[in-house]
C-alpha positions as CSV (number, residue, x, y, z in Angstrom):
1,X,110.8,93.9,109.4
2,X,112.2,92.2,106.3
3,X,113.8,94.1,103.5
4,X,112.0,93.6,100.3
5,X,111.8,95.7,97.3
6,X,113.7,99.0,98.4
7,X,116.9,97.3,98.0
8,X,116.2,96.3,94.3
9,X,115.1,99.7,93.2
10,X,118.2,101.3,94.9
11,X,120.4,98.9,92.9
12,X,118.5,99.5,89.7
13,X,118.8,103.3,90.0
14,X,122.5,103.1,90.8
15,X,123.2,100.7,87.9
16,X,121.4,102.8,85.3
17,X,123.5,104.0,82.5
18,X,121.1,107.2,81.6
19,X,121.9,110.2,83.4
20,X,119.5,111.5,86.0
21,X,117.5,114.4,85.0
22,X,118.3,114.5,81.2
23,X,114.7,114.0,80.3
24,X,112.4,117.0,81.1
25,X,109.3,119.1,80.1
26,X,109.3,119.9,76.2
27,X,111.7,117.1,75.3
28,X,110.7,114.4,72.8
29,X,109.2,111.3,74.6
30,X,111.4,108.0,74.2
31,X,109.8,105.1,72.4
32,X,108.5,102.4,74.6
33,X,110.5,99.3,74.8
34,X,107.9,96.7,75.9
35,X,108.5,93.0,76.3
36,X,104.8,92.0,76.4
37,X,101.6,93.7,76.1
38,X,99.7,92.2,78.9
39,X,96.2,94.2,78.3
40,X,95.2,96.2,75.2
41,X,96.8,96.8,71.8
42,X,100.4,97.5,71.4
43,X,101.3,101.4,71.3
44,X,103.8,102.8,69.2
45,X,104.3,106.6,70.4
46,X,105.5,107.4,66.8
47,X,102.4,106.4,65.2
48,X,100.1,108.5,67.6
49,X,102.2,111.5,67.1
50,X,100.4,114.3,65.5
51,X,97.1,112.7,66.4
52,X,96.5,112.3,70.2
53,X,98.1,112.6,73.7
54,X,99.3,109.5,75.6
55,X,99.9,108.8,79.3
56,X,102.6,106.4,80.4
57,X,102.3,105.5,84.1
58,X,104.8,103.5,85.9
59,X,103.6,101.2,88.7
60,X,104.3,97.8,90.3
61,X,102.0,95.1,91.9
62,X,103.5,95.6,95.5
63,X,103.0,99.3,95.3
64,X,100.0,100.4,97.4
65,X,99.9,103.9,96.0
66,X,99.8,102.4,92.6
67,X,96.9,100.1,93.4
68,X,95.0,103.0,94.8
69,X,95.7,105.0,91.5
70,X,94.0,102.4,89.3
71,X,90.3,103.1,89.6
72,X,91.3,107.0,89.0
73,X,93.3,106.1,85.8
74,X,90.5,103.9,84.5
75,X,88.0,106.6,85.0
76,X,90.4,109.1,83.2
77,X,90.8,106.6,80.3
78,X,87.1,106.6,79.9
79,X,86.9,110.4,80.0
80,X,89.8,111.3,77.9
81,X,89.6,108.2,75.7
82,X,86.8,110.1,73.9
83,X,89.6,112.5,72.8
84,X,91.9,109.8,71.7
85,X,94.1,109.8,74.7
86,X,95.6,106.3,75.5
87,X,96.6,105.5,79.1
88,X,99.5,102.9,79.4
89,X,100.5,101.4,82.8
90,X,104.0,100.1,82.3
91,X,105.6,98.1,85.0
92,X,109.2,96.8,85.3
93,X,110.4,93.4,86.1
94,X,111.8,93.1,89.8
95,X,111.9,90.0,92.3
96,X,108.4,90.8,93.6
97,X,107.1,91.8,90.3
98,X,107.5,89.1,87.8
99,X,105.8,88.6,84.6
100,X,103.5,85.8,86.0
101,X,102.6,88.1,89.1
102,X,101.8,90.9,86.9
103,X,99.6,89.0,84.6
104,X,97.7,87.3,87.5
105,X,97.3,90.8,89.1
106,X,95.9,92.3,85.9
107,X,93.5,89.5,85.2
108,X,92.2,89.9,88.9
109,X,91.6,93.6,88.4
110,X,89.5,92.9,85.4
111,X,87.4,96.2,84.4
112,X,88.8,97.8,87.4
113,X,92.0,98.3,85.5
114,X,90.3,99.6,82.2
115,X,93.4,100.9,80.3
116,X,96.5,99.3,78.4
117,X,99.1,97.4,80.5
118,X,102.7,96.8,79.4
119,X,105.5,94.8,80.8
120,X,109.1,96.3,80.7
121,X,110.9,92.9,81.1
122,X,114.3,94.4,80.3
123,X,114.0,97.6,82.2
124,X,114.6,99.7,79.2
125,X,111.4,101.8,79.2
126,X,112.0,102.5,83.0
127,X,115.6,103.6,82.3
128,X,114.4,105.9,79.2
129,X,111.7,107.5,81.2
130,X,112.0,107.3,85.1
131,X,115.9,107.2,85.3
132,X,116.3,109.6,82.6
133,X,113.9,112.2,84.3
134,X,115.4,111.6,87.6
135,X,112.3,110.0,89.1
136,X,112.9,107.4,92.0
137,X,109.3,106.3,93.0
138,X,106.3,104.7,91.5
139,X,103.6,105.8,90.6
140,X,104.8,108.3,88.5
141,X,103.1,109.2,85.3
142,X,104.4,111.0,82.1
143,X,101.8,113.0,79.8
144,X,102.9,112.9,76.2
145,X,101.2,115.7,74.1
146,X,100.2,115.5,70.6
147,X,103.5,116.5,69.2
148,X,105.2,113.6,71.0
149,X,106.8,116.0,73.6
150,X,106.8,115.3,77.4
151,X,104.2,117.9,78.8
152,X,104.1,116.7,82.4
153,X,105.6,114.4,85.0
154,X,104.1,113.7,88.5
155,X,102.0,111.5,90.6
156,X,98.8,110.2,88.7
157,X,96.6,111.1,91.5
158,X,97.7,115.0,91.5
159,X,96.8,117.4,88.6
160,X,97.1,115.1,85.6
161,X,93.4,115.5,84.4
162,X,93.8,119.3,84.6
163,X,96.9,118.9,82.5
164,X,95.2,116.7,80.0
165,X,92.4,119.1,79.5
166,X,94.8,121.9,78.7
167,X,96.8,119.6,76.5
168,X,93.7,118.7,74.6
169,X,92.5,122.3,74.2
170,X,95.9,123.5,73.0
171,X,96.3,125.9,76.0
172,X,99.0,124.1,77.9
173,X,101.8,126.3,79.0
174,X,105.0,124.1,78.8
175,X,106.9,126.9,80.5
176,X,104.9,126.9,83.5
177,X,105.3,123.1,83.6
178,X,109.0,123.5,83.5
179,X,109.0,125.8,86.4
180,X,106.6,123.7,88.6
181,X,108.7,120.5,87.9
182,X,112.1,122.4,88.7
183,X,110.1,123.6,91.9
184,X,109.2,120.1,92.8
185,X,112.7,119.1,92.6
186,X,113.6,121.9,94.8
187,X,111.0,120.9,97.1
188,X,112.6,117.3,97.3
189,X,115.9,118.9,98.2
190,X,114.2,120.9,101.0
191,X,112.5,118.0,102.3
192,X,115.9,116.0,102.6
193,X,117.1,119.0,104.8
194,X,113.7,119.3,106.6
195,X,113.8,123.1,105.5
196,X,110.2,123.9,106.2
197,X,110.7,127.8,105.7
198,X,111.9,127.1,102.3
199,X,108.9,124.6,101.7
200,X,106.3,127.2,102.5
201,X,108.4,129.7,100.4
202,X,108.0,127.2,97.6
203,X,104.3,126.7,98.3
204,X,103.6,130.5,97.6
205,X,105.8,130.2,94.5
206,X,103.4,127.4,93.3
207,X,100.4,129.6,93.9
208,X,101.9,132.3,91.9
209,X,102.5,129.9,89.1
210,X,99.0,128.3,89.3
211,X,96.7,130.5,91.4
212,X,93.4,128.7,90.2
213,X,94.5,125.1,91.1
214,X,93.3,123.5,94.2
215,X,96.4,121.6,94.5
216,X,98.5,125.0,95.0
217,X,96.4,125.8,98.2
218,X,96.3,122.3,99.4
219,X,100.3,122.2,99.2
220,X,100.5,125.4,101.2
221,X,98.0,123.7,103.7
222,X,100.3,121.0,104.1
223,X,103.3,123.2,104.5
224,X,101.6,125.5,106.9
225,X,100.7,122.5,108.9
226,X,104.3,121.1,109.0
227,X,105.5,124.5,110.1
228,X,103.1,124.6,113.0
229,X,101.5,127.9,111.8
230,X,98.5,129.5,113.1
231,X,95.5,127.5,112.7
232,X,93.7,130.6,111.1
233,X,96.3,130.4,108.3
234,X,95.9,126.8,107.7
235,X,92.1,126.8,107.7
236,X,92.2,129.6,105.0
237,X,94.5,127.7,102.8
238,X,92.2,124.5,103.2
239,X,89.2,126.4,102.5
240,X,90.3,127.9,99.4
241,X,91.4,124.5,98.1
242,X,88.1,122.9,98.8
243,X,86.3,125.9,96.9
244,X,88.6,125.4,93.9
245,X,88.1,121.7,93.9
246,X,84.2,122.2,94.0
247,X,83.8,120.0,90.8
248,X,86.4,117.5,91.7
249,X,84.8,114.8,94.0
250,X,88.0,112.8,94.0
251,X,90.1,115.6,95.1
252,X,87.3,116.7,97.7
253,X,87.0,113.1,99.2
254,X,90.9,112.7,99.7
255,X,91.4,116.3,101.0
256,X,88.6,116.1,103.4
257,X,90.1,113.2,105.2
258,X,93.3,115.3,105.5
259,X,91.7,118.3,107.0
260,X,89.4,116.7,109.6
261,X,92.2,116.6,112.1
262,X,94.3,119.5,111.1
263,X,93.6,121.6,114.1
264,X,91.7,121.8,117.4
265,X,89.0,124.1,116.1
266,X,85.9,122.6,115.2
267,X,86.0,124.5,112.0
268,X,88.3,121.9,110.5
269,X,85.7,119.2,111.2
270,X,83.0,121.2,109.6
271,X,84.9,122.1,106.5
272,X,85.8,118.3,106.0
273,X,82.1,117.4,106.5
274,X,81.1,120.1,103.9
275,X,83.8,118.8,101.5
276,X,82.7,115.2,101.6
277,X,78.9,115.9,101.5
278,X,79.8,118.1,98.2
279,X,81.8,115.1,96.8
280,X,78.9,112.7,97.4
281,X,76.6,115.0,95.6
282,X,78.8,114.4,92.7
283,X,79.1,110.8,93.2
284,X,76.6,109.4,95.6
285,X,77.6,105.7,95.0
286,X,81.4,106.0,95.1
287,X,82.6,103.6,97.7
288,X,85.9,105.6,98.6
289,X,83.8,108.6,99.3
290,X,81.4,106.6,101.4
291,X,84.1,105.2,103.4
292,X,85.6,108.5,103.7
293,X,82.3,110.1,105.0
294,X,82.2,107.4,107.7
295,X,85.7,108.2,108.8
296,X,85.1,112.1,108.9
297,X,82.1,111.6,110.9
298,X,83.8,109.2,113.3
299,X,86.8,111.6,113.7
300,X,84.6,114.7,114.5
301,X,82.8,112.6,117.2
302,X,79.6,112.4,115.4
303,X,79.3,108.7,116.3
304,X,75.4,108.1,115.5
305,X,75.9,110.0,112.1
306,X,79.0,107.8,111.6
307,X,77.1,104.5,112.1
308,X,74.3,105.7,110.0
309,X,76.8,106.4,107.2
310,X,78.3,103.1,107.7
311,X,74.9,101.2,107.2
312,X,74.1,103.2,104.2
313,X,77.4,102.5,102.6
314,X,77.1,99.0,103.2
315,X,73.7,98.9,101.5
316,X,74.9,100.8,98.6
317,X,77.9,98.5,98.0
318,X,75.7,95.6,98.3
319,X,73.1,96.8,95.9
320,X,75.8,97.6,93.5
321,X,77.8,94.4,93.9
322,X,80.8,96.5,95.0
323,X,82.8,93.6,96.4
324,X,86.1,95.7,96.6
325,X,84.3,98.5,98.3
326,X,82.7,95.9,100.9
327,X,86.3,94.6,101.6
328,X,87.7,98.0,102.1
329,X,84.6,99.2,104.3
330,X,85.3,95.9,106.4
331,X,88.9,96.9,107.1
332,X,87.9,100.5,108.1
333,X,85.1,99.3,110.4
334,X,87.5,97.0,112.0
335,X,90.0,99.6,113.1
336,X,90.5,98.9,116.9
337,X,90.5,102.7,117.4
338,X,86.9,102.6,117.1
339,X,86.3,100.4,119.9
340,X,83.6,97.6,119.5
341,X,80.9,99.7,117.9
342,X,81.4,98.8,114.4
343,X,82.8,95.2,114.6
344,X,79.4,93.5,113.7
345,X,79.1,95.7,110.7
346,X,82.6,95.0,109.5
347,X,81.8,91.3,109.9
348,X,78.6,91.6,107.8
349,X,80.7,93.6,105.2
350,X,83.4,91.0,105.0
351,X,80.7,88.2,104.8
352,X,79.0,89.9,101.9
353,X,82.2,90.1,100.0
354,X,83.0,86.5,100.7
355,X,79.6,85.5,99.7
356,X,80.3,87.1,96.3
357,X,83.9,86.1,95.9
358,X,84.4,83.1,97.8
359,X,87.8,82.1,96.6
360,X,89.3,85.5,97.0
361,X,92.0,84.9,99.6
362,X,92.1,88.6,100.6
363,X,88.6,88.6,101.9
364,X,89.3,85.4,104.0
365,X,92.4,87.1,105.3
366,X,90.1,90.1,106.4
367,X,87.6,88.1,108.1
368,X,90.4,86.6,110.1
369,X,91.8,89.9,111.0
370,X,88.2,90.9,112.4
371,X,87.6,87.7,114.1
372,X,91.2,87.7,115.7
373,X,91.7,91.4,116.4
374,X,88.4,92.9,116.8
375,X,86.0,90.2,118.0
376,X,89.0,88.3,120.0
377,X,87.3,85.1,119.1
378,X,90.3,82.9,118.8
379,X,88.4,79.7,118.0
380,X,86.6,81.2,115.1
381,X,89.6,83.0,113.9
382,X,91.6,79.8,114.0
383,X,88.9,78.0,112.0
384,X,88.9,80.8,109.3
385,X,92.7,80.9,109.4
386,X,93.1,77.1,108.8
387,X,90.5,77.4,106.0
388,X,92.4,80.3,104.4
389,X,95.7,78.3,104.3
390,X,94.0,75.3,102.9
391,X,92.5,77.7,100.0
392,X,96.0,79.5,99.6
393,X,97.7,76.2,99.0
394,X,99.6,77.4,96.0
395,X,100.1,81.0,97.2
396,X,103.5,81.1,98.8
397,X,103.6,84.8,99.1
398,X,100.5,84.9,101.1
399,X,101.2,82.1,103.3
400,X,104.6,83.7,104.1
401,X,103.0,87.1,104.8
402,X,100.3,85.5,106.9
403,X,102.7,83.4,109.1
404,X,105.1,86.3,109.5
405,X,102.4,88.8,110.6
406,X,100.9,86.4,113.1
407,X,104.1,86.1,114.8
408,X,105.1,89.7,114.7
409,X,102.2,91.9,114.9
410,X,101.2,93.3,118.3
411,X,97.6,92.3,117.9
412,X,98.3,88.8,117.2
413,X,101.7,88.0,118.5
414,X,101.9,85.0,120.6
415,X,98.2,83.9,120.2
416,X,98.4,82.0,116.9
417,X,101.8,80.2,117.0
418,X,100.5,76.9,115.8
419,X,98.5,78.5,112.9
420,X,101.6,80.5,111.9
421,X,103.6,77.2,111.9
422,X,101.0,75.6,109.8
423,X,101.2,78.4,107.3
424,X,104.9,78.5,107.2
425,X,105.3,74.8,106.6
426,X,102.7,74.8,103.8
427,X,104.7,77.7,102.3
428,X,107.9,75.9,102.7
429,X,106.5,72.8,100.9
430,X,105.1,74.6,97.9
431,X,108.2,76.9,97.6
432,X,110.4,73.6,97.8
433,X,112.6,75.5,100.7
434,X,114.4,77.4,97.9
435,X,113.4,81.1,99.0
436,X,115.6,82.2,101.9
437,X,113.0,84.6,103.2
438,X,110.3,82.0,103.4
439,X,112.9,79.5,105.3
440,X,113.5,82.3,107.7
441,X,109.8,82.5,108.4
442,X,109.7,78.7,109.0
443,X,112.5,79.0,111.4
444,X,110.9,81.6,113.4
445,X,107.6,79.6,113.6
446,X,109.6,76.5,114.8
447,X,111.2,78.7,117.5
448,X,107.9,80.3,118.5
449,X,106.4,76.8,118.9
450,X,109.1,75.5,121.1
451,X,111.2,73.6,118.6
452,X,114.4,75.4,119.0
453,X,116.8,72.7,117.6
454,X,114.9,72.5,114.4
455,X,114.6,76.4,114.2
456,X,118.3,76.6,114.5
457,X,118.8,73.9,111.6
458,X,116.5,75.8,109.5
459,X,117.9,79.3,110.3
460,X,121.3,78.0,109.2
461,X,119.8,76.8,106.0
462,X,118.1,80.4,105.3
463,X,121.4,82.1,105.7
464,X,123.2,79.7,103.3
465,X,120.3,80.3,100.9
466,X,120.6,84.1,101.4
467,X,124.4,84.0,100.7
468,X,124.0,81.8,97.7
469,X,121.1,84.0,96.3
470,X,123.1,87.2,97.0
471,X,120.7,88.8,99.4
472,X,121.4,92.1,100.7
473,X,123.9,92.5,103.6
474,X,121.3,93.8,105.9
475,X,119.0,90.9,105.3
476,X,121.8,88.5,106.0
477,X,122.5,90.5,109.3
478,X,118.9,90.1,110.3
479,X,119.0,86.4,109.7
480,X,122.3,86.0,111.7
481,X,120.7,88.1,114.7
482,X,117.8,85.7,114.7
483,X,120.0,82.6,114.6
484,X,122.1,84.1,117.5
485,X,118.8,84.7,119.5
486,X,117.6,80.9,118.9
487,X,121.1,79.7,119.9
488,X,121.0,81.8,123.1
489,X,117.7,80.5,124.2
490,X,119.0,77.0,124.3
491,X,122.0,77.7,126.5
């Protein structure tokens, strides 16, 4: 596995000049130091003070949970925009999150990313908010109230909508928020030491602070599960969370997927089915919920209903031109754990997505995976793989990722070496051999196809580039180990 962004963020945090934890609930929000507003009009917090609340969310293009939160943030912008709330997605520059990459990403998202987006090219906004608050991971959101004070800090998929309703209504309790944030930080420390007893104690303290929040009981559910508690207690906490989230389809859908396999008792599966059914009553056409319903029915062994749910989901997404949903459905249906029963449906779903967006490389990649891993049709997989490489002629990162995964993932390892070499060579050409990581991939592809002498030569070049570009020492160690392996095979 290659080291990517974690090293950069660690370096950024250690180099920050602002003291950790000096920004908290009730403190005045820092002003935004944005180098480019990518989407939406510029926002100055000083100008909206006394008028409306603002949400500042930190994210990155390479962050899976950030991408997952985008539709939720868009939905909240629609809902709370009526009350004057502005959502701003702020992303800081890093080696995998350049201005060009962010701009391209936002353009591709289109209306799915329906809120203001800003680029923090100098890292000042990240430092003034994230580092100052002691927050280390994205996504993290800051709710700023009408008086310009920090009202809440947390994951955007947690209780942010409930917080905003209270902030807008003027009923928000900053003191409770301070206690919850302090509790969350104590929980982090307990997690570090794997102190499950303390974590369970903290869950009860959370319930005492917010007894009517579904998230309080969901937290207790997770803690009981981690502590190996009695199934009856685990089920009780889950049942309370589901009841309190009765009007929250997003929470019900996500939580249903969590509780379905939480215990051996069939009651967990029944509760999960009840939760997802209720969520779909609120949003019958929601692709995430439709996919979750299929997964829950499959997990509970209700195979016939699961297949029927998948067919229904396919029809709904096709009717609504939900291309993103079709792509995600195809990925879920092609899970090898399902056996072969949904492979044809997966292929239909991805073909529909490709028909709607023929130039979207991720759809082509999805079809390759289905053909290669599920259908085991190497000839067809190679054909679509070669087409993908041709279409991705200018996307070095995708080509590198494709080549590397073909050679290292268990399902494809050793089966598509020539295809991996073709992708690596194309990547090397368009990147002009200047990226040490891409050069390393080419070296492995040459080795896998039997050209050991050339692999050694190219790996030596990768190591030199890595030193010149001041790559992390762990990355360089990986390259040197690869070179040693290549040399040994030649002896």
